[in-house]
Each structure stands twice: as structure tokens, then as C-alpha cells.
C-alpha positions as CSV (number, residue, x, y, z in Angstrom):
1,M,18.2,-24.0,-6.1
2,A,17.6,-21.6,-3.3
3,A,16.9,-22.9,0.2
4,I,13.3,-22.5,1.2
5,T,13.1,-21.6,4.9
6,A,10.2,-21.8,7.3
7,S,10.3,-18.0,7.7
8,M,10.0,-17.5,4.0
9,V,6.9,-19.8,3.9
10,A,5.4,-18.0,6.8
11,E,6.0,-14.6,5.2
12,L,4.4,-15.7,1.9
13,R,1.4,-17.2,3.8
14,G,1.0,-13.9,5.7
15,K,0.9,-12.0,2.4
16,T,-1.5,-14.3,0.6
17,D,-3.6,-16.4,3.0
18,A,-2.6,-19.4,1.0
19,P,-2.1,-22.9,2.6
20,M,1.4,-23.5,4.0
21,M,2.1,-26.4,1.5
22,E,1.0,-24.2,-1.4
23,C,3.3,-21.4,-0.3
24,K,6.2,-23.8,0.0
25,K,5.5,-25.2,-3.5
26,A,5.2,-21.7,-5.0
27,L,8.5,-20.7,-3.4
28,T,10.2,-23.8,-4.6
29,E,9.0,-23.2,-8.1
30,A,10.0,-19.6,-8.0
31,D,13.4,-20.5,-6.6
32,G,12.9,-18.4,-3.5
33,D,11.7,-15.3,-5.4
34,M,8.9,-13.9,-3.1
35,A,7.3,-11.7,-5.8
36,K,7.3,-14.5,-8.3
37,A,5.8,-16.9,-5.8
38,E,3.0,-14.5,-5.1
39,E,2.2,-14.3,-8.8
40,L,2.2,-18.1,-9.1
41,L,-0.3,-18.3,-6.2
42,R,-2.5,-15.8,-7.8
43,V,-2.6,-17.9,-11.0
44,K,-3.3,-21.1,-9.0
45,L,-5.6,-19.9,-6.3
46,G,-7.3,-17.0,-8.1
47,T,-8.0,-13.6,-6.5
48,K,-7.8,-14.8,-2.9
49,A,-4.0,-14.6,-2.9
50,G,-4.1,-11.3,-4.6
51,K,-6.4,-9.6,-2.1
52,A,-4.2,-10.4,0.8
53,A,-1.0,-9.7,-1.0
54,S,-1.3,-6.0,-0.3
55,R,-0.8,-6.4,3.4
56,I,1.8,-4.0,4.6
57,T,4.5,-4.9,7.1
58,A,6.7,-1.8,7.5
59,E,5.9,0.6,10.4
60,G,5.4,4.3,10.7
61,V,2.6,6.8,10.4
62,V,0.7,8.9,7.8
63,A,-0.1,12.5,8.7
64,S,-2.1,15.2,7.0
65,F,-2.5,19.0,7.2
66,I,-5.1,21.1,5.4
67,N,-5.6,24.9,5.5
68,G,-8.1,26.0,2.9
69,T,-7.0,24.9,-0.5
70,N,-3.4,24.2,0.7
71,G,-2.5,20.9,2.3
72,A,-0.2,17.9,2.5
73,L,0.0,14.2,3.1
74,V,3.2,12.7,4.5
75,E,4.5,9.2,5.4
76,V,7.2,8.9,8.1
77,N,8.6,5.4,8.8
78,S,10.0,3.8,11.9
79,E,11.5,0.4,12.5
80,T,8.9,-0.9,15.0
81,D,5.2,-0.4,15.7
82,F,6.2,0.6,19.3
83,V,8.0,3.7,18.0
84,S,5.2,4.6,15.6
85,K,3.0,5.2,18.7
86,N,5.6,7.4,20.4
87,D,4.3,11.0,21.0
88,S,7.5,12.6,19.8
89,F,7.5,10.6,16.6
90,I,3.9,11.4,15.9
91,A,4.6,15.1,16.6
92,L,7.4,15.0,14.1
93,A,5.1,13.5,11.4
94,K,2.4,16.1,12.0
95,A,5.0,18.9,11.9
96,A,6.4,17.6,8.6
97,A,2.8,17.7,7.1
98,E,2.3,21.3,8.2
99,L,5.7,22.3,6.8
100,V,5.0,20.7,3.5
101,A,1.7,22.5,3.2
102,K,3.2,25.9,4.1
103,H,6.5,25.7,2.1
104,N,6.0,23.1,-0.8
105,P,9.5,21.7,-0.6
106,A,11.0,20.3,-3.8
107,D,12.0,16.9,-2.2
108,I,12.8,15.1,1.1
109,A,16.2,16.9,1.5
110,A,14.4,20.3,1.1
111,L,11.8,19.3,3.6
112,G,14.5,18.3,6.1
113,A,16.2,21.7,5.7
114,L,13.1,23.6,6.8
115,P,13.3,25.4,10.2
116,Y,11.8,23.4,13.1
117,S,12.5,22.6,16.7
118,Q,11.2,19.9,19.0
119,D,12.3,18.1,22.2
120,S,15.3,20.4,22.5
121,F,16.5,19.5,19.0
122,G,16.8,21.7,16.0
123,P,17.1,24.2,14.2
124,T,15.8,22.1,11.2
125,L,13.4,19.3,10.8
126,E,16.3,17.0,9.8
127,D,18.1,17.9,13.0
128,V,15.0,17.0,15.0
129,R,14.9,13.6,13.2
130,K,18.5,12.9,14.0
131,G,18.0,14.0,17.6
132,L,15.0,11.7,18.1
133,I,16.9,8.8,16.5
134,G,19.6,9.2,19.2
135,K,17.0,9.7,22.0
136,I,14.7,6.8,21.1
137,G,17.4,4.5,19.7
138,E,15.6,3.6,16.5
139,N,16.0,4.7,12.9
140,M,13.2,6.8,11.4
141,S,12.9,8.5,8.0
142,F,10.7,10.8,5.9
143,R,9.6,8.5,3.1
144,R,7.3,10.6,0.9
145,F,4.9,13.5,0.8
146,K,2.4,15.2,-1.5
147,Y,1.7,18.9,-1.6
148,F,-1.7,20.3,-2.5
149,G,-2.2,23.8,-3.7
150,G,-4.5,25.5,-6.1
151,S,-8.2,26.2,-6.6
152,N,-9.6,22.8,-5.6
153,K,-11.1,22.2,-2.2
154,L,-9.5,19.5,0.0
155,A,-10.9,16.8,2.2
156,S,-8.8,14.3,4.2
157,Y,-9.4,11.1,6.1
158,L,-7.0,9.2,8.3
159,H,-7.7,5.6,9.3
160,G,-5.8,5.5,12.5
161,T,-2.2,6.5,11.6
162,R,-1.6,3.9,9.0
163,I,-3.8,5.0,6.1
164,G,-4.2,8.5,4.8
165,V,-6.3,10.0,2.0
166,V,-6.6,13.5,0.6
167,V,-9.4,14.2,-2.0
168,E,-9.4,17.2,-4.3
169,F,-12.9,18.2,-5.1
170,D,-15.5,20.8,-5.9
171,G,-18.9,20.7,-4.2
172,D,-20.2,19.2,-0.9
173,E,-17.5,18.7,1.7
174,A,-19.4,15.9,3.5
175,A,-19.6,13.9,0.3
176,A,-15.9,14.5,-0.4
177,K,-15.1,13.2,3.1
178,D,-17.2,10.2,2.5
179,V,-15.3,9.5,-0.6
180,A,-12.0,9.9,1.2
181,M,-13.2,7.3,3.8
182,H,-14.3,5.0,0.9
183,I,-10.8,5.3,-0.7
184,A,-9.1,4.3,2.5
185,A,-11.4,1.2,2.7
186,M,-11.4,0.1,-1.0
187,K,-8.0,1.4,-2.2
188,P,-8.8,2.3,-5.9
189,V,-5.8,3.0,-8.1
190,A,-7.4,5.6,-10.4
191,L,-10.5,7.7,-10.8
192,T,-11.7,5.9,-13.9
193,S,-11.0,2.7,-15.8
194,A,-9.3,4.7,-18.5
195,E,-6.8,6.1,-16.0
196,V,-5.7,2.7,-14.6
197,P,-1.9,2.3,-15.3
198,A,-1.2,0.2,-18.3
199,E,1.3,-2.0,-16.4
200,L,-1.3,-3.0,-13.9
201,I,-3.7,-3.9,-16.7
202,E,-1.1,-6.0,-18.5
203,K,-0.2,-7.7,-15.2
204,E,-3.9,-8.6,-14.7
205,R,-4.2,-9.8,-18.3
206,S,-1.1,-12.0,-17.8
207,V,-2.5,-13.6,-14.7
208,A,-5.8,-14.3,-16.4
209,A,-4.0,-15.8,-19.4
210,A,-1.9,-18.0,-17.2
211,K,-5.0,-19.1,-15.2
212,A,-6.8,-20.0,-18.5
213,A,-3.7,-22.0,-19.7
214,E,-3.6,-23.9,-16.4
215,D,-7.4,-24.7,-16.7
216,A,-6.9,-25.9,-20.3
217,A,-4.0,-28.2,-19.2
218,K,-6.1,-29.6,-16.4
219,A,-9.1,-30.3,-18.7
220,T,-6.8,-32.0,-21.2
221,A,-5.3,-34.2,-18.5
222,E,-8.8,-35.2,-17.3
223,G,-10.0,-35.8,-20.8
224,K,-12.5,-33.0,-20.7
225,P,-13.4,-30.6,-23.6
226,V,-11.0,-27.6,-23.9
227,Q,-12.5,-24.1,-24.6
228,S,-11.9,-22.6,-28.0
229,D,-9.3,-19.8,-28.3
230,E,-12.1,-17.3,-29.0
231,I,-13.9,-18.2,-25.7
232,V,-10.7,-18.1,-23.8
233,A,-9.9,-14.7,-25.2
234,K,-13.3,-13.4,-24.2
235,R,-12.9,-14.9,-20.8
236,I,-9.5,-13.2,-20.3
237,E,-10.9,-9.8,-21.5
238,G,-13.9,-10.2,-19.2
239,G,-11.6,-10.7,-16.3
240,V,-9.6,-7.6,-17.2
241,Q,-12.8,-5.5,-17.5
242,K,-14.0,-6.8,-14.1
243,Y,-10.6,-5.8,-12.6
244,L,-10.9,-2.3,-14.1
245,K,-14.3,-1.8,-12.5
246,E,-13.0,-3.0,-9.1
247,V,-10.0,-0.7,-9.0
248,S,-11.4,2.5,-10.5
249,L,-13.0,4.8,-7.9
250,F,-16.1,6.0,-9.9
251,N,-17.1,2.4,-10.8
252,Q,-16.8,1.0,-7.2
253,A,-19.9,0.4,-5.1
254,F,-20.0,3.1,-2.5
255,V,-19.1,1.7,1.0
256,K,-22.0,3.5,2.7
257,N,-24.6,2.3,0.1
258,D,-23.6,-0.5,-2.2
259,K,-26.7,0.0,-4.3
260,Q,-25.0,2.9,-6.0
261,T,-21.6,3.6,-7.4
262,V,-19.3,6.3,-6.1
263,E,-20.0,8.2,-9.3
264,Q,-23.7,8.0,-8.7
265,M,-23.4,9.2,-5.1
266,L,-21.2,12.2,-6.2
267,K,-23.7,13.2,-8.9
268,A,-26.6,13.1,-6.4
269,A,-24.5,15.3,-4.0
270,G,-23.6,17.7,-6.8
271,T,-19.9,17.1,-6.1
272,T,-17.0,16.5,-8.5
273,V,-13.8,14.7,-7.4
274,K,-10.8,16.0,-9.4
275,G,-8.2,13.6,-7.9
276,F,-7.1,11.7,-4.8
277,T,-3.9,10.6,-3.1
278,L,-3.7,7.5,-0.9
279,F,-0.8,6.6,1.4
280,V,-0.6,3.3,3.2
281,V,2.2,3.0,5.7
282,G,5.1,0.8,4.4
283,E,3.5,0.2,1.0
284,G,6.1,-1.4,-1.2
285,I,8.6,-1.7,1.6
286,E,10.0,-5.1,2.4
287,K,10.2,-5.5,6.1
288,K,13.2,-7.4,7.6
289,V,12.0,-10.6,9.2
290,D,14.3,-11.6,12.1
291,D,14.9,-15.2,13.0
292,F,14.8,-14.9,16.8
293,A,16.2,-18.4,17.5
294,A,19.1,-17.8,15.1
295,E,19.8,-14.4,16.7
296,V,19.9,-15.9,20.2
297,A,22.2,-18.8,19.0
298,A,24.5,-16.3,17.4
299,Q,24.7,-14.2,20.6
300,V,25.5,-17.3,22.7
301,A,28.2,-18.4,20.2
302,A,29.7,-14.9,20.3
303,A,29.7,-14.9,24.1
304,K,31.4,-18.4,24.2
305,A,34.0,-17.2,21.8
306,A,34.8,-14.1,23.9
307,A,35.1,-16.1,27.1
């Protein structure tokens, strides 16, 4: 049985908004597996845990560059929020976005090999990155990028430096920018319900089924009537359909006017969205959580040993 520490409970609470004791119970049941504990809380507490589970902990910035129908979106990571606000670090991210848009590199290695000089470092982007690591004293990396090129128009929106969106469209630019802002706020996973990845749908169906099974067990224990298999199946499928509408862009209520969907707004504006890319800083990265007290104790012990 894995030891459940206070820091693990705090991390799970930060991700899910669930009560401390529920977090501890979930971690205990999951034998310390953070991802499994999040899933257990979703089953037990419903969507509340799921909504907060997307909080991102890693640091860095998202930068964009658009020139006509060519553009780019990049994510550059740092160890701390302090460095993500550093002017040289931000300049590096912006330069990377422009280089991607102009050269369409095949991968991160090819991006790093492109010519670039900054802060007396160079002659490549990778040389500048290494130079800034030595100057600032903190690791930083180019995590991912997306190149855009073709006949589609491009519109971008940056929410600060942590969320970036590029929309590929045809029609009114103002409407496209509104959609980019909407995407940053609502974080859809696909344009339509039909395009939502199958693995996400199955995960949602699994959560709904587990929740239904838990409700049935509770009803049995309390001597209450248990819903028929047919009703349970319809309830599960209803939950899945509700989820699909919530995560598909065209079905979402438009943030500037919740009386119409994004699809309805675009139709009224004579605009077609062909695709979108959303980057959230640190998405999917597990941030190291340091135990400050333990670190200090270790340093004191080391100092005593050396004396």
C-alpha cells in the first residue's frame, strides 16, 4: 500500500476542488495513483471534480505569429512562473513562433537549428536557448508548435501568455477572432460532436456507467427501487450526448451571447471555421511538487555531516 502524503492530498484537491477527506480516501483507494484518484472522484462527486481537473501547473508561455495565411503557435516551457515573465524568455518564444511560420520546421530539433541570435547568443535558436539557461539559471524548452499555411485565413487570440488559439476560417475576421476568444474560454476538443475523439467518449461513458452503478448500490443499501437496465442505459447515453454538446465548438453556447450557439453566430456572420488549435501552458505536464520542509531538513543534515 502506497503512503498517502499531505502533499499528495493537497495536489489532488488543487486539481479537483474536492474536500480534503474525499481526496485522501480516493488516493487510498487508488493506492496513490493520482490519475486513478481523479477518476474515482469524478464518479463519486460528478462533474465538479472533472471541471477543475484541467488546471495546469507547469510554467511557460504560448506565443503566436501570423502573416497573411501563414502562421504559427508555439509553447515554450520554464521551471517557474518568475522566468516565464522574463523579457528574454518571452522574446525567445516570440522568435520561435515567427521562425516556425517562416520556415515550417519538421520538428523541435529542426526548429532549434534555425538561424537566430539574441542576448549575445547564437547563431541558432538552440544556441540562444542554451545561452539563456546559463544566464538565467533555469531550464527551458521548446515543447510543441503548430505551423499554418495554405488558403485559409487565420485569426489568433492570446489570453495573457498561458493560453493561445489560432482559428482557420473563411469570412469575417471579427467573427473569427470572437471564436478564438470563445475557444480560449470554453476549451472545446473538436469542431463537431462527430469529431470528438473516441477515447474521450469512451472515458465519459465509463464514468457515467460507474456513477450509475454506484447509485444503484446506494439505492439497494437504502431499500429503495433500483432503475431498470433500460433506464440506466438511456441515462448513460444521455450523459454522453450532453458531454458531446459541451465539448464540441459548434454546439457550445457562444460566450458573448448565450442565446445562440457558436454555429448560429458564425452562420449569421457569413463565416466558416475550418479548424482550430488550442495550446494551454503545461497541459498534460506533471509539475514537480517540492516539500520545502523536507528540503530544508535535508540541507541541515548535509551541513551537519560535512562539519
